[in-house]
C-alpha positions in Angstrom: 0.0 0.0 0.0 1.3 3.4 -0.8 2.2 5.8 1.9 1.8 9.6 1.9 5.3 10.1 0.5 5.1 7.7 -2.4 3.9 10.2 -5.0 7.2 11.9 -5.8 6.7 14.8 -3.5 3.1 15.7 -3.1 2.1 16.4 -6.7 1.0 14.5 -9.7 4.1 13.7 -11.8 2.6 15.3 -14.9 2.5 18.7 -13.2 5.4 21.0 -12.8 7.1 20.2 -9.4 7.2 23.9 -8.6 3.6 24.5 -9.2 1.2 24.1 -6.3 -1.8 21.9 -6.9 -4.7 24.4 -7.2 -8.2 24.1 -8.5 -7.2 25.6 -11.9 -4.1 23.4 -12.3 -4.5 21.8 -15.7 -3.1 18.6 -17.2 -0.6 19.3 -20.0 -3.0 17.3 -22.4 -5.5 20.1 -21.8 -3.2 23.0 -22.7 -5.0 23.7 -26.0 -8.5 23.8 -24.4 -10.2 27.2 -24.5 -10.1 29.0 -21.1 -13.8 29.5 -21.4 -14.4 25.8 -20.8 -12.4 25.9 -17.6 -12.4 22.4 -16.0 -14.7 20.9 -18.6 -12.8 18.2 -20.6 -13.4 15.0 -22.5 -13.3 11.6 -20.7 -10.2 10.7 -22.7 -8.4 13.8 -21.5 -9.5 13.3 -17.9 -8.4 9.7 -17.5 -4.8 10.6 -18.5 -4.5 12.1 -15.1 -4.4 8.5 -13.8 -0.9 7.2 -13.5 0.5 3.6 -13.1 0.2 2.5 -9.5 -2.4 5.1 -8.4 -5.1 4.4 -5.8 -8.4 5.4 -7.3 -11.8 5.6 -5.4 -15.1 5.4 -7.2 -18.6 6.4 -6.0 -21.8 4.7 -6.7 -24.3 2.2 -5.4 -25.2 -0.6 -7.8 -25.8 1.8 -10.8 -27.0 4.8 -8.9 -24.4 7.6 -9.2 -21.8 5.4 -10.9 -19.6 7.3 -13.4 -20.1 4.8 -16.3 -18.7 7.0 -19.0 -15.4 7.4 -17.3 -15.1 3.7 -16.4 -15.7 2.8 -20.1 -13.0 5.2 -21.2 -10.5 3.8 -18.7 -11.1 0.3 -20.0 -10.8 1.4 -23.7 -7.6 3.4 -23.0 -6.0 0.4 -21.2 -6.9 -2.1 -23.9 -5.4 0.2 -26.5 -2.3 1.6 -24.7 -1.7 -0.8 -21.8 -2.0 1.9 -19.2 -2.8 2.9 -16.6 -1.5 -0.2 -14.9 -1.3 -1.7 -11.4 -4.1 0.4 -9.9 -5.4 0.0 -6.4 -9.2 0.3 -6.6 -11.2 1.3 -3.5 -15.0 1.4 -3.3 -17.6 1.0 -0.6 -20.9 -0.3 -2.2 -21.3 -2.8 -5.0 -21.0 -0.9 -8.3 -22.1 -3.0 -11.3 -24.9 -4.9 -12.9 -23.6 -8.4 -12.4 -22.3 -8.6 -16.0 -20.6 -5.8 -18.0 -21.3 -2.4 -16.5 -19.9 -0.6 -13.5 -16.6 -1.7 -12.1 -16.6 -4.8 -14.4 -14.9 -2.4 -16.9 -11.9 -2.6 -14.6 -11.7 -6.4 -14.7 -8.6 -6.8 -16.9 -5.3 -8.3 -15.7 -2.7 -5.6 -15.4 -5.2 -2.8 -15.1 -5.7 -3.4 -11.3 -3.3 -4.8 -8.9 -5.3 -4.5 -5.7 -9.0 -4.1 -4.8 -10.4 -3.1 -1.5 -14.2 -3.4 -1.9 -17.3 -3.7 0.2 -19.4 -5.8 -2.2 -18.2 -8.1 -4.9 -21.3 -9.8 -6.1 -22.1 -7.3 -8.9 -18.6 -7.3 -10.3 -18.0 -10.9 -11.5 -15.0 -9.9 -13.7 -13.1 -8.5 -10.7 -14.4 -11.4 -8.5 -13.0 -13.9 -10.9 -9.6 -12.3 -10.9 -9.6 -12.2 -7.1 -10.6 -15.9 -6.8 -7.9 -16.8 -9.3 -5.2 -15.0 -7.3 -4.6 -12.6 -10.2 -5.0 -9.6 -7.9 -4.7 -8.8 -4.2 -8.2 -8.5 -2.8 -9.9 -7.4 0.4 -13.5 -7.4 1.4 -14.3 -4.9 4.2 -17.7 -3.7 5.5 -19.3 -1.1 3.3 -20.0 1.3 6.1 -16.4 1.1 7.3 -15.0 1.9 3.9 -17.4 4.9 3.6 -16.0 6.2 6.9 -12.4 5.5 5.9 -12.8 8.1 3.1 -13.6 10.7 5.7 -10.7 9.6 7.8 -8.4 9.7 4.8 -9.5 13.3 4.2 -8.7 14.2 7.8 -5.3 12.5 7.6 -6.3 10.0 10.4 -4.0 6.9 10.3 -6.8 4.4 11.1 -10.5 4.0 11.2 -11.5 2.6 14.6 -14.8 0.7 15.0 -16.1 -2.5 16.5 -17.8 -3.4 13.3 -16.5 -6.7 12.1 -15.5 -8.2 15.5 -15.8 -12.1 15.4 -16.5 -12.1 11.7 -14.1 -13.0 8.8 -13.0 -9.3 8.9 -11.5 -9.8 12.4 -7.7 -10.3 12.0 -8.1 -13.4 14.2 -10.3 -14.9 11.4 -8.7 -13.7 8.2 -8.6 -9.9 8.4 -10.9 -9.5 5.3 -8.4 -11.1 2.9 -10.0 -12.8 -0.1 -7.2 -14.9 -1.5 -3.7 -16.3 -0.9 -2.1 -13.5 -2.9 -3.3 -11.0 -0.3 -0.8 -11.0 2.6 -0.6 -7.5 3.9 -2.5 -6.9 7.1 -4.7 -3.9 6.9 -6.7 -4.5 10.1 -5.4 -4.7 13.6 -7.2 -5.8 16.8 -6.9 -3.3 19.6 -8.4 -2.8 23.1 -9.7 0.5 24.4 -11.1 0.7 28.0 -11.4 -3.1 28.1 -13.4 -3.3 24.9 -12.2 -4.8 21.6 -12.1 -2.7 18.5 -10.7 -3.1 14.9 -8.3 -0.5 13.5 -8.6 -0.3 9.7 -5.5 1.3 8.2 -6.0 4.3 5.9 -4.0 5.3 2.8 -3.9 8.2 0.3 -6.4 8.3 -2.5 -4.7 9.7 -5.7 -7.8 9.9 -7.9 -11.5 10.2 -7.1 -14.1 9.4 -9.8 -17.6 10.7 -8.9 -20.8 11.6 -10.6 -23.4 14.4 -10.4 -26.1 16.0 -12.5 -25.0 19.5 -13.3 -21.6 21.2 -13.1 -20.7 24.9 -13.6 -17.5 25.8 -15.3 -15.8 26.2 -11.9 -16.5 22.6 -11.1 -19.3 23.0 -8.6 -21.5 19.9 -8.8 -25.3 19.5 -8.1 -27.2 16.2 -7.9 -30.8 17.2 -8.6 -31.6 14.2 -10.9 -29.5 11.6 -9.0 -31.2 8.9 -7.0 -28.4 9.1 -4.3 -25.6 11.3 -3.2 -23.6 8.3 -2.0 -20.2 9.1 -0.5 -19.1 11.5 -3.3 -18.2 14.4 -1.0 -16.1 12.2 1.3 -14.3 10.6 -1.7 -13.5 14.0 -3.3 -12.1 15.3 0.0 -10.0 12.2 0.5 -8.4 12.6 -2.9 -7.9 16.4 -2.7 -6.3 16.2 0.8 -4.1 13.4 -0.5 -2.8 15.9 -3.1 -4.7 13.9 -5.7 -7.3 14.6 -8.4 -11.1 14.6 -8.6 -12.9 13.7 -11.9 -16.6 14.3 -12.0 -19.0 12.9 -14.6 -22.2 15.0 -15.2 -24.9 15.2 -17.7 -24.9 19.0 -18.3 -22.9 22.2 -17.8 -24.1 25.5 -16.4 -22.5 28.9 -16.5 -20.3 30.0 -13.6 -22.2 31.4 -10.7 -25.7 30.2 -11.9 -26.0 27.2 -9.6 -28.0 27.5 -6.3 -25.3 27.3 -3.6 -27.6 25.3 -1.4 -27.9 22.6 -4.1 -24.2 22.3 -4.6 -23.1 18.9 -3.1 -19.4 19.0 -4.3 -17.8 22.4 -4.2 -15.6 23.4 -7.2 -12.5 23.7 -5.0 -12.4 19.9 -4.8 -13.0 19.2 -8.5 -10.2 19.1 -11.2 -12.0 17.8 -14.3 -15.6 17.7 -15.4 -16.7 15.2 -18.0 -20.1 15.6 -19.8 -21.4 12.1 -20.3 -23.4 10.7 -23.3 -27.0 9.9 -22.2 -26.7 6.2 -22.5 -23.9 6.2 -19.9 -25.7 8.4 -17.4 -28.8 6.4 -16.5 -30.2 7.2 -13.1 -29.8 3.6 -12.0 -28.8 0.5 -13.9 -32.5 -0.5 -13.9 -34.1 2.8 -15.0 -33.0 5.6 -17.3 -34.8 8.2 -15.3 -37.5 8.1 -12.6 -38.3 11.5 -11.1 -39.7 9.8 -7.9 -36.2 8.4 -7.2 -34.7 11.9 -7.3 -37.5 13.4 -5.1 -38.7 15.6 -8.0 -42.2 14.1 -7.9 -44.3 11.9 -5.7 -46.1 9.0 -7.3 -49.2 7.1 -6.1 -47.6 3.9 -4.7 -50.9 2.1 -4.6 -50.4 1.6 -8.4 -47.4 -0.7 -7.7 -48.6 -4.2 -8.5 -48.6 -6.8 -5.6 -46.2 -9.8 -5.6 -47.3 -13.1 -7.0 -47.8 -15.9 -4.5 -44.5 -17.8 -4.2 -41.9 -19.0 -1.6 -40.5 -15.5 -1.7 -43.8 -13.9 -0.9 -44.5 -16.3 1.9 -41.1 -15.4 3.5 -41.6 -11.7 3.3 -45.2 -12.0 4.4 -44.1 -13.7 7.6 -41.3 -11.2 7.9 -43.8 -8.3 7.8 -45.2 -9.5 11.1 -42.0 -8.3 12.7 -42.7 -4.8 11.6 -44.0 -2.4 14.2 -45.4 1.1 14.1 -43.1 4.0 14.4 -40.0 1.8 13.9 -36.9 2.5 11.8 -36.2 -0.4 9.5 -33.4 -1.4 7.1 -34.1 -3.7 4.1 -31.1 -5.6 2.7 -30.5 -6.5 -1.0 -32.3 -9.6 -2.4 -35.3 -11.2 -0.7 -35.5 -8.5 2.0 -36.3 -6.0 -0.8 -39.7 -7.7 -1.0 -40.7 -6.5 2.5 -41.3 -3.0 1.0 -43.7 -4.5 -1.5 -45.7 -6.3 1.2 -45.7 -3.1 3.3 -47.2 -1.3 0.3 -49.7 -4.1 -0.4 -50.8 -4.1 3.2 -51.0 -0.3 3.3 -48.7 0.0 6.3 -45.6 1.7 4.8 -46.8 5.0 6.2 -46.7 3.6 9.7 -43.0 3.0 9.9 -39.8 4.4 8.2 -38.1 2.1 5.7 -34.4 2.9 5.0 -31.6 1.7 2.8 -27.9 2.0 3.6 -26.8 4.4 0.8 -28.8 7.2 2.5 -32.5 6.6 1.8 -34.9 7.5 4.6 -38.6 6.8 4.1 -40.5 6.1 1.0 -40.6 2.7 -0.7 -37.1 1.2 -1.3 -36.6 -0.1 -4.9 -35.3 -3.5 -5.8 -33.3 -5.2 -8.6 -30.8 -3.0 -10.4 -32.4 0.1 -8.8 -31.8 -1.2 -5.3 -30.6 1.6 -3.1 -33.0 4.1 -4.6 -36.5 4.7 -3.3 -39.8 5.9 -4.5 -41.1 9.0 -2.6 -38.2 9.1 -0.1 -38.6 11.6 2.8 -34.9 12.4 2.8 -31.7 11.4 1.1 -28.4 11.8 3.0 -24.8 10.9 2.2 -23.9 7.2 2.8 -21.3 7.8 5.5 -23.9 9.7 7.6 -26.4 6.9 7.2 -23.8 4.5 8.6 -23.1 6.9 11.5 -26.8 6.5 12.3 -26.8 2.7 11.8 -23.6 2.1 13.7 -24.8 4.2 16.6 -27.9 1.9 17.0 -30.4 3.9 15.2 -32.1 0.9 13.5 -34.9 -0.8 15.4 -34.8 -3.8 13.2 -33.0 -5.0 10.1 -34.1 -7.6 7.5 -31.2 -9.2 5.8 -30.6 -12.2 3.4 -30.2 -15.7 4.7 -27.9 -17.7 2.5 -26.4 -20.1 5.0 -26.7 -20.5 8.8 -25.3 -23.0 11.3 -26.1 -24.3 14.8 -24.3 -21.4 16.5 -26.5 -18.9 14.7 -23.7 -17.7 12.4 -24.7 -16.5 9.0 -22.8 -16.5 5.7 -23.8 -14.3 2.8 -20.3 -13.4 1.6 -18.4 -16.5 0.2 -19.5 -19.9 -1.1 -16.8 -22.0 -2.6 -15.8 -20.5 -6.0 -18.3 -17.6 -5.6 -17.8 -14.4 -3.5 -20.6 -11.9 -3.0 -18.9 -10.0 -0.3 -20.5 -8.4 2.8 -21.6 -5.0 1.5 -23.3 -3.2 4.4 -24.4 -6.6 6.0 -21.9 -6.6 8.8 -22.5 -3.0 9.9 -26.3 -3.5 9.8 -26.5 -6.9 11.3 -24.2 -6.1 14.2 -25.7 -2.7 15.1 -29.5 -3.1 14.6 -31.4 -3.5 17.9 -33.0 -6.6 16.4 -32.2 -8.5 13.2 -34.1 -11.1 11.1 -32.3 -13.1 8.4 -34.8 -14.1 5.8 -34.7 -16.6 2.9 -36.0 -19.9 1.7 -35.2 -23.0 3.8 -33.4 -24.7 1.0 -31.9 -23.5 -2.3 -31.5 -24.9 -5.8 -34.8 -25.7 -7.5 -37.2 -25.3 -4.5 -40.9 -25.1 -5.6 -43.8 -24.6 -3.2 -47.5 -23.9 -3.5 -50.3 -23.1 -1.1 -53.6 -25.0 -0.9 -56.5 -24.1 1.4 -54.2 -22.1 3.7 -51.5 -24.8 3.9 -48.0 -24.9 2.5 -47.0 -27.7 0.2 -43.4 -28.5 -0.8 -43.7 -29.5 -4.5 -40.0 -29.9 -5.1 -37.4 -29.7 -2.5 -34.3 -27.6 -3.0 -31.0 -29.5 -3.6 -28.9 -27.3 -1.3 -29.3 -27.2 2.5 -28.9 -23.8 4.0 -28.8 -24.9 7.7 -25.4 -26.5 8.1 -23.2 -27.7 10.9 -20.7 -24.8 10.2 -20.9 -22.0 7.8 -18.0 -21.5 5.3 -17.6 -17.8 6.0 -18.8 -15.9 9.2 -20.4 -12.7 8.0 -22.6 -12.6 11.1 -21.4 -14.1 14.5 -24.1 -15.8 16.6 -21.8 -15.8 19.6 -21.2 -12.1 19.3 -24.9 -11.5 19.1 -25.4 -13.5 22.2 -22.7 -11.6 24.0 -24.7 -8.4 23.2 -28.1 -10.0 23.9 -29.3 -9.0 20.5 -32.6 -10.7 19.4 -32.1 -12.7 16.2 -34.6 -14.5 14.0 -34.2 -16.8 11.0 -37.4 -16.6 8.9 -38.2 -19.1 6.1 -41.2 -20.2 4.1 -41.7 -23.3 6.3 -40.5 -22.3 9.7 -39.0 -19.7 12.0 -36.0 -20.2 14.3 -34.7 -17.9 17.0 -31.2 -17.6 18.4 -31.2 -18.4 22.2 -28.5 -18.8 24.8 -28.9 -22.6 24.3 -28.7 -22.5 20.5 -31.0 -22.3 17.6 -34.6 -22.9 18.6 -37.5 -23.9 16.3 -40.4 -21.6 17.4 -42.8 -21.7 14.4 -43.8 -24.1 11.7 -46.0 -23.6 8.6 -49.4 -25.3 8.4 -49.1 -28.3 6.1 -45.4 -28.9 6.7 -44.1 -32.2 8.1 -41.6 -31.5 11.0 -39.5 -34.6 10.4 -39.4 -34.7 6.6 -39.6 -31.0 5.6 -37.6 -29.4 8.4 -35.4 -31.7 10.4 -34.7 -33.8 7.4 -33.4 -30.8 5.5 -31.0 -29.6 8.2 -27.5 -30.7 9.1 -28.1 -30.1 12.8 -31.1 -30.6 15.1 -32.5 -27.4 16.5 -33.9 -27.0 20.1 -37.6 -27.8 20.2 -39.6 -27.1 23.3 -43.0 -28.6 23.2 -44.9 -28.0 20.0 -43.8 -25.1 17.9 -46.7 -22.7 17.2 -48.2 -22.5 13.7 -47.3 -19.6 11.5 -50.2 -17.2 11.0 -52.6 -18.8 8.6 -53.1 -15.4 6.8 -49.6 -15.8 5.3 -50.8 -18.7 3.1 -54.0 -17.2 1.8 -54.2 -15.2 -1.5 -56.0 -12.1 -0.1 -54.3 -9.3 1.8 -53.6 -10.1 5.4 -55.1 -7.0 7.0 -52.0 -5.9 8.8 -53.0 -2.3 9.0 -55.7 -3.1 11.5 -53.1 -5.1 13.5 -50.7 -2.1 13.4 -53.3 0.2 14.7 -54.1 -2.1 17.6 -51.8 -2.0 20.6 -50.7 -5.5 21.5 -51.6 -6.9 24.9 -48.1 -7.0 26.3 -47.8 -3.3 25.7 -51.0 -2.6 27.6 -49.8 -4.1 30.9 -47.2 -2.0 32.7 -45.8 -2.5 36.2 -44.1 0.4 38.0 -41.9 -1.2 40.7 -41.1 2.2 42.3 -44.7 3.0 43.0 -45.8 -0.6 43.1 -48.6 0.2 40.7 -49.8 -2.0 37.9 -51.4 -0.1 34.9 -53.8 -2.0 32.7 -54.7 -0.1 29.5 -57.7 -1.7 27.9 -58.6 1.4 25.9 -59.9 0.3 22.5 -59.3 -3.4 23.3 -61.7 -6.1 22.4 -62.2 -9.4 24.2 -64.1 -11.7 21.9 -63.2 -15.3 22.9 -62.4 -17.4 25.9 -58.9 -17.7 24.5 -58.6 -13.9 24.8 -59.6 -14.2 28.5 -56.9 -16.8 29.0 -54.2 -14.8 27.3 -55.0 -11.8 29.6 -54.7 -13.9 32.7 -51.5 -15.6 31.5 -49.9 -12.2 30.7 -50.9 -10.6 34.0 -49.5 -13.6 35.9 -46.3 -13.6 33.9 -45.7 -9.9 34.8 -46.8 -10.0 38.4 -45.8 -13.4 39.7 -42.1 -12.5 40.0 -42.9 -9.3 42.0 -43.5 -11.4 45.2 -46.0 -8.9 46.6 -49.5 -7.7 45.9 -49.8 -4.5 43.8 -52.0 -1.5 43.4 -53.8 -1.6 40.1 -55.5 0.9 37.8 -57.5 -0.4 34.9 -58.5 1.8 31.9 -61.7 0.5 30.3 -62.3 3.4 27.9 -63.8 2.2 24.6 -63.4 -1.4 25.8 -65.6 -4.0 24.3 -66.4 -7.5 25.3 -68.5 -10.3 23.9 -71.6 -10.6 26.2 -71.4 -14.4 26.0 -68.1 -14.5 27.8 -68.7 -11.7 30.3 -69.0 -14.3 33.1 -65.7 -16.0 32.2 -64.0 -12.6 32.1 -65.2 -11.5 35.5 -64.4 -14.9 37.0 -60.8 -14.3 35.7 -60.8 -10.8 37.1 -61.8 -12.1 40.5 -59.0 -14.7 40.5 -56.2 -12.2 39.7 -57.6 -9.6 42.1 -57.7 -12.0 45.0 -54.2 -13.4 44.3 -52.2 -10.5 42.9 -53.9 -7.1 43.7 -53.8 -5.3 47.1 -56.3 -2.8 45.7 -57.8 -1.9 42.3 -59.7 1.0 40.8 -61.2 1.1 37.3 -62.5 3.8 35.0 -64.4 4.3 31.8 -66.1 7.1 30.0 -68.8 4.7 28.9 -71.8 4.7 31.2 -73.1 1.4 29.6 -69.8 -0.4 30.3 -69.7 1.0 33.9 -73.1 -0.4 34.5 -72.7 -3.9 32.8 -69.2 -4.6 34.2 -70.2 -3.1 37.6 -73.1 -5.5 37.8 -71.0 -8.5 37.0 -68.4 -7.5 39.6 -71.1 -7.0 42.2 -72.5 -10.5 41.7 -69.0 -11.8 42.6 -68.8 -9.7 45.7 -66.1 -7.4 44.3 -66.0 -3.6 44.4 -68.3 -2.7 41.5 -67.6 1.0 41.0 -66.0 2.2 37.8 -64.8 5.8 37.8 -65.3 8.2 34.9 -61.7 9.2 34.5 -58.1 8.3 35.3 -57.8 11.3 37.6 -60.8 10.0 39.7 -59.4 6.5 39.7 -55.9 7.6 40.9 -57.5 9.8 43.6 -59.6 6.9 44.8 -56.7 4.6 44.9 -54.6 7.0 47.0 -57.5 7.4 49.5 -57.9 3.7 49.9 
């Protein structure tokens, strides 16, 4: 890896050694360019700033914001002239279409010598070179790399974080090295105040290649038609403060001084060359040429988005959607988790939570496929490093990530499988830092076919590859580390749900119609913990009509209605808007009350809110019998209130028949006052 002094002084070798590197410094190849054009050059002229052995950083997320025109010209120039050579390529998110576009243009032996990347699945040409030991290759967490750019700009020698502890990134388990040709250690383990951290070594960036929408002749860049802002500003600062160069691809030029300063995302002082791209190489994403809802220029009616067809994938994301809660902040990973946004839209609950994606999307409906990372009708779009600041600090309530392979310890692998390497992307940051994580995917892979009949799941053709193995090949998520942090972890499939516990992987749910021995245990390489009979997955998941989740979301669950305050020794029962319709409902209330109060070891004062409470008249006797039991055994005193005169009368009569205090007050204030008097 190059050090700060490796660039022959501090300037590019094609500049005069005595000339300071300023914003109007111009490459000798551009000497004939009219001064009116200022920094505006052709792609061919711009790429000649790149010298053999340079470290280059590129911005982009899949295809959003990727400078495709410049990447094409680098490839063409190398194939014709054999240079630039031996580049070190650094990028945070996956940048490619899984075939030819994006960083696949860099996939030529001799063009790159070393790659430090966050995600490799979309760049099979570079991936092949790495797996064949033709290049040195590292796979670091995407969020860490995005933060490294900022640290490089600030001349910090390392990026310190606990992201990656006990995964393949940890130097005790490989240090993020991809192949045998990669020997230099770029990550060190360190301890601060008794806690383990990883120190990722930083390095100079010689050339930054970024993209925007509009540039003025001074190089100020706006991004009004871009789906994302990515880490462009951080990359540009990293290169400029490394005495390097910044090349920006745009789709149009504006006159100097005409851009709104508040819309400028990259100031001209950081930009050396501006390249106007041809339209075919400046698509908004690799999936869509231009969608104004992605760039927040318009809002579209999301109800027009068609629902998913019934399939194994839809079953998985339907079950996953039951983990969503109102007012929660959610991350959706690439692949199957993308479908959660479709279900949220179909069930009309997307407005009740905030869906996010790691490149900086907050709110709206995250897109999928080659537009992944963008969002329809986003509420805000921020730079990727700031999104990972929020994620790493614990801002996510829950994350839904892909499930490619899991083992008996709860470890998950999504990064490497034999001769294939997808890389981690933002998976490690997100999975380690979310308050709760659910890994979702089909139970087996390779030809799995399922169908639903009369609300039951049928396995029509079993997959040829088992996902639940004795030991994963690559630890992208550490079950032991999650247990150390007491992080709730679920593994959701079309036929069952497992949870990570202190004892191991526990089977907690099974789909109706599935045979436990044949379809679950027979398709695993280890036996999960089974306590009693696993409960059935919600039958609505396996029906064709919508599941009615909006009503569920707007209903406060029972466990959130029962609150014990140990300081005051008061038990609050909030039955406002609650309905008791069956004997099973009565049993659940009693079980939950006992679960909360039995460990208290003393009787409690209780206040019950019966506002807008409804009860099936046929089970009123069972309900009041239950109330009498818990009052006699667990309550030292109780007051009740309701604004409904009818409910006060009916429930009061039932309580009186059982020789219990029948009075219901009209308000909380009256109930509290009465409890204090008593």
